[in-house]
C-alpha positions as CSV (number, residue, x, y, z in Angstrom):
1,M,249.0,146.8,194.6
2,E,251.4,149.5,193.4
3,S,253.3,149.5,196.7
4,A,253.7,145.7,196.3
5,S,255.1,146.3,192.7
6,V,252.4,144.4,191.1
7,P,252.6,145.2,187.4
8,E,249.4,146.6,185.7
9,P,247.5,147.2,189.0
10,V,244.7,149.1,187.1
11,L,244.3,146.2,184.6
12,L,244.0,143.7,187.5
13,A,241.5,145.9,189.3
14,E,239.4,146.3,186.1
15,A,239.5,142.5,185.6
16,Y,238.2,141.9,189.1
17,I,235.5,144.5,188.6
18,G,234.5,142.5,185.5
19,I,234.2,139.3,187.5
20,L,232.0,141.1,190.0
21,D,229.9,142.6,187.3
22,R,229.2,139.1,185.9
23,L,228.3,137.9,189.4
24,K,225.9,140.8,189.7
25,M,224.2,139.8,186.5
26,D,223.9,136.2,187.7
27,I,222.2,137.4,190.8
28,M,219.8,139.6,189.0
29,L,218.9,137.3,186.1
30,N,219.0,133.8,187.6
31,P,215.9,133.1,189.7
32,E,217.5,130.0,191.1
33,F,220.6,131.9,192.4
34,N,220.8,131.5,196.2
35,E,223.0,132.4,199.1
36,E,225.0,129.2,198.7
37,H,225.8,130.1,195.1
38,L,226.7,133.7,196.2
39,N,229.1,132.5,198.9
40,K,230.8,130.0,196.5
41,R,231.2,132.6,193.8
42,I,232.5,135.3,196.2
43,A,235.1,132.9,197.5
44,F,236.1,131.8,194.1
45,A,236.4,135.3,192.6
46,A,238.4,136.6,195.6
47,A,240.8,133.7,195.5
48,L,241.2,134.0,191.7
49,F,242.0,137.7,192.1
50,L,244.4,137.3,195.0
51,D,246.2,134.3,193.6
52,G,246.5,136.2,190.3
53,C,248.1,139.2,192.1
54,R,250.4,137.0,194.1
55,S,251.7,135.3,190.9
56,F,253.1,138.7,189.9
57,L,254.9,139.4,193.2
58,Q,258.6,139.0,193.3
59,V,259.0,137.4,196.7
């Protein structure tokens, strides 16, 4: 991210880790959590992170 001149790369990475941590808690504590939920949340979290990073790029 630094090489792409994304400002605050550490802050963005920490935010993504926070999203993943919440996902981990949902997996551990929700007995109804299944593979479909997992795939949906993974795709959403990745898109949210990548789109957020792209919004900072000066293209």
